[in-house]
C-alpha positions, -999 to +999 in steps of 0.1 A: -050-409+617-050-433+649-017-445+663-018-483+669+014-481+690-005-461+717-022-486+742-048-462+750-062-459+715-090-486+709-109-476+677-083-483+652-096-517+641-077-532+611-096-538+580-093-564+551-066-561+526-085-550+496-056-556+471-056-594+484-092-595+478-090-585+444-059-609+438-081-638+451-103-639+421-108-677+412-104-675+375-066-674+375-049-709+374-015-719+376+001-747+354-008-782+368+025-792+382+029-758+399-006-762+415+002-797+427+035-786+443+018-755+461-010-777+472+016-801+490+034-772+507+001-756+519-011-788+534+021-795+550+021-759+564-014-765+578-005-797+594+025-782+610+007-751+624-022-772+639-054-755+645-064-747+680-095-736+701-100-705+722-128-694+744-143-660+740-147-637+771-183-637+781-194-668+761-207-701+772-188-734+769-193-734+731-159-736+712-151-719+680-125-732+656-098-707+651-082-710+615-044-704+613-015-710+591+021-711+590+046-688+569+062-708+544+089-703+518+080-710+482+072-696+448+047-670+438+035-656+404+008-635+391-005-638+356-031-629+332-052-654+313-072-653+281-075-668+246-063-659+213-055-671+176-022-679+160-011-662+129+021-662+107+045-634+116+051-630+078+023-634+056+020-621+019-011-620-003-001-622-040-016-615-072-041-592-058-058-568-083-043-587-114-064-588-145-059-611-172-055-648-184-036-671-162-007-686-183+011-709-157+006-722-120+039-733-104+026-744-070-004-758-050-020-753-018+005-769+009+036-766-011+068-754+005+082-727-016+115-707-014+119-668-018+119-659-055+101-690-067+076-683-094+041-691-083+021-682-115+021-659-144-007-637-159-011-621-194-005-584-190-023-574-221-055-560-205-036-541-179-014-526-205-044-511-224-057-496-192-023-481-185-023-464-217-057-450-210-045-440-175-015-422-188-036-403-214-059-391-186-027-380-166-014-359-194-047-343-198-048-335-160-013-321-161-023-296-189-051-285-165-024-278-138-003-260-164-032-238-172-040-231-137-006-221-128-004-199-158-036-183-146-021-179-111+011-164-127-009-139-148-024-124-115+011-107-111+021-080-133+059-076-136+082-052-156+096-070-185+124-047-185+137-015-169+116+015-176+090+040-168+054+033-168+033+059-188-004+060-182-029+051-209-032+081-234+003+092-229+021+098-263+044+069-271+063+056-301+032+038-313+008+067-309+032+093-322+019+105-356+026+133-379+017+168-374-019+164-373-015+139-342-041+150-314-028+161-281-023+133-256-049+128-227-034+107-202-054+090-175-033+079-144-040+046-131-049+043-094-060+008-079-068+005-041-062-026-019-094-048-023-106-034-057-118-058-082-097-057-115-109-070-147-089-090-171-077-067-200-073-036-177-046-013-194-021-002-167+000+018-191+030+017-216+063+006-201+090+025-220+128+025-219+133+062-221+170+061-213+176+057-250+159+073-280+157+063-316+150+084-347+139+070-382+146+091-412+146+091-448+176+101-471+181+105-508+190+073-525+221+091-540+238+086-504+229+049-501+268+042-505+279+070-482+259+061-450+272+033-429+263+017-396+283+032-369+286+066-383+282+096-359+253+119-365+241+151-349+205+150-339+187+183-338+154+187-317+136+220-326+115+219-296+142+220-271+165+239-294+194+217-288+213+189-303+227+157-292+252+131-307+240+099-321+251+068-341+236+054-371+222+020-357+206+006-388+202+011-427+171-004-445+177-007-482+142-001-491+130+025-516+105+050-510+092+073-534+089+110-522+060+133-532+086+148-558+091+114-573+127+111-556+142+077-545+146+074-507+161+049-481+155+046-444+182+050-418+177+047-378+198+068-354+200+059-318+213+083-288+211+085-252+182+106-238+197+134-218+165+133-197+142+159-213+132+141-245+099+122-251+084+102-279+068+122-306+090+151-308+102+163-342+138+157-349+165+155-377+198+139-380+228+150-402+255+126-409+291+137-420+306+113-446+334+119-470+333+155-462+297+158-469+269+169-444+242+145-455+207+157-443+175+138-443+146+147-466+125+155-438+123+154-401+110+124-380+093+116-347+115+106-316+107+071-303+117+051-272+143+023-277+118-002-262+081-001-252+053-025-244+017-020-232+010-037-199-024-052-195-039-074-170-044-112-182-066-123-155-093-109-131-088-107-093-086-087-062-058-062-057-037-072-028-022-037-023-027-001-035-013+006-068-007+039-086+021+031-111+018+059-135+052+075-143+069+054-119+103+038-127+105-001-124+135-024-128+132-056-148+112-082-128+097-059-103+060-064-094+037-037-106+003-053-097-005-084-076-040-098-077-055-128-058-084-150-069-099-178-049-113-193-078-078-195-095-063-210-065-092-235-060-088-245-096-050-252-092-057-273-061-084-293-078-061-299-108-033-310-087-056-335-068-067-349-100-031-353-113-021-370-081-050-394-082-042-404-119-006-406-112-015-431-084-036-450-109-006-451-135+019-462-107-006-490-096-012-503-130+026-502-137+034-521-106+007-547-115+021-553-149+055-557-132+040-583-108+023-603-136+050-630-129+042-636-092+070-649-072+071-657-034+089-631-014+097-654+016+106-689+024+072-704+033+042-726+026+014-719+002-017-714+023-040-711-008-038-714-046-069-700-061-057-696-096-061-720-125-043-722-158-064-705-186-090-688-163-094-650-165-085-631-132-109-601-126-088-584-098-115-591-072-098-620-055-064-631-043-052-659-062-024-669-039-013-666-002+022-675+011+031-677+049+061-683+072+047-711+092+080-715+110+074-682+129+041-681+145+026-654+168-004-653+189-028-623+184-044-618+220-070-596+236-058-581+270-088-569+293-088-533+301-082-542+339-050-563+331-035-539+305-014-520+333+002-552+343+011-567+308+043-556+292+066-565+264+092-590+273+071-610+299+070-647+295+039-665+283+026-700+287+004-714+258-019-743+255-043-757+227-062-786+220-048-808+191-069-836+184-073-857+214-042-841+230-034-809+246-002-792+233+017-766+254+041-739+242+061-711+256+065-676+242+071-639+250+050-608+248+061-587+219+037-557+221+005-545+237-015-518+217-022-484+232-056-482+215-085-506+223-097-532+198-125-513+179-143-546+168-155-555+205-158-520+219-197-522+218-217-504+242-217-521+277-187-544+268-153-542+284-127-528+261-100-551+252-065-543+239-047-562+211-015-578+221+010-599+201+028-631+216+056-646+199+059-684+201+091-701+209+101-723+180+097-761+187+110-789+164+081-804+146+056-781+161+022-784+145+010-748+148-003-729+120-023-699+114-060-695+129-055-721+157-073-711+189-049-710+218-052-703+256-026-681+271-012-672+305+011-642+307+033-641+339+031-603+350+053-609+383+070-639+401+089-644+434+112-673+440+121-687+473+099-661+492+083-662+524+045-662+520+011-664+539-024-669+530-038-637+516-065-639+544-039-633+569-032-597+557-049-568+571-049-530+565-042-507+594-042-470+598-003-473+598+000-499+569-001-534+563+000-559+591-006-597+601-017-612+635+011-635+644+017-658+673+052-656+689+070-688+694+083-698+726+110-675+736+102-651+706+091-615+707+084-590+680+100-557+687+076-539+664+046-555+676+013-534+679-014-535+705-045-554+695-072-529+687-103-529+711-131-548+693-108-570+671-118-606+676-083-621+677-073-653+696-052-651+726-016-651+722-015-633+688-001-597+683-004-573+655+029-573+636+035-547+607+048-563+575+059-553+541+042-572+512+050-582+479+030-597+451-001-619+457-014-649+435-048-666+438-042-678+473-011-662+490+008-631+495+046-625+497+060-611+528+092-589+521+099-581+557+086-583+593+078-621+596+100-651+596+095-688+580+075-709+603+057-682+621+019-690+629-005-664+616-042-659+622-065-660+592-087-628+597-117-635+575-141-608+563-166-620+589-143-611+618-127-578+607-143-563+575-179-552+570-185-560+533-216-539+531-204-508+547-166-512+541-160-502+577-142-519+604-162-542+626-164-533+664-170-559+689 
């Protein structure tokens, strides 16, 4: 990078301030009073500065007019301009979707209303009939959800009580017969992960084998001798052992034996020592009143509880399962299946319930709103309902808006969005009849997404912004008025400023060609680069700049008020075609 402080460097010609060029766009306008004031200041500065003439080295006696200006003190601001439309900050569309005959109308377009005031009433009979149908449809949809949930729950087989799962074919209480019972042929169940299992597949019989029961028949002669709770000695010939049991139940039924004797039934229960199974032969002798009362014959041992476990739904096994002879506690999972169809059916049913519930809620809300009241203090913008007419739910019968709180919906150009922020002041103007009205406001928000309505191919995106309007007594604003806005993005009061064309960019920063006053010196002055067409007596002074408006640039440091500066135009120092510095 060239060093302009070195007098031997001659090729570091300054270039035009591109930021100043950008800010010099003619479309930005200040308020008329401000423009008049600035014009007076600038004219006074130009008169005080006085133009002068210099002769270029090697030229003839022709004279060139050198444009200069004087650094002055004043006010600067930058702003964004555009147009938008007014709208009520609070607006309510009332009676939308209502169906039925209009019973009363309590306000007309243009009326001022208060919050809670009744605006119209509608007969809810038609909507109540729709609500009844919707509720019926909702109930049917809920049944579908219940059925789908039941199907999903049936994909999991759990133990209803603590017990052992015997495989299909194993002798149980239900299969235990008489002496002619065929030998059991159990088939152990083995299911692998991923196997398809059909509904109705028998997994086995879950039995509570910790306790056994034995049904026996006794002579009716002992009906008054046997009592519930009496002790009994149970004999099991197959194990050649005995266990102690208890009379658990006596059934006063009559059974006639083959010999013609009258019999009654008694049930004896006892704890399984671990070796007994259903189907074993056994007898039980009860001692009562010094008598050993024996049954008329033997019976078959049975488990205290048992139930056959069968799959009630079809699905895919989520894990390997070999439950035969395993012990399960109550509630423990024996087999878990999955089914995409069952899951999809539940989701579909739930979505249907949600949709129909929304319909019910909406109709309920509509019925509650058949008496239409204003939610705000405001003005009736439109009343499209007439007593006796039938509303079809396709139009909005009434609109109410708060016209005391007006906002402006504006579109900010993409190039201006970075400089517009909430809280910035805004100046608003509009044509009203033959007059031009002005208002003030404040930027409330700027959207982060572009306006999709004007985002056509080839067009510059704009971003919606909201400007609040400061209230004015008797202001005539109402929604949908066209308004011009000017948003102040930056401002500087009582600042030193020079015309933007006096500011140039150098390799070391921003600078100005300044003429020292008599007896004045610039300690940080830089040599004039070779090839720069600068009048005699001017030096290159580094400066720090601030904001720029349509004409002037703020000087933060490096230059005093009253200093004469050279207006270095593009023809002198900037090649607009090549964007390179011009060399003598």
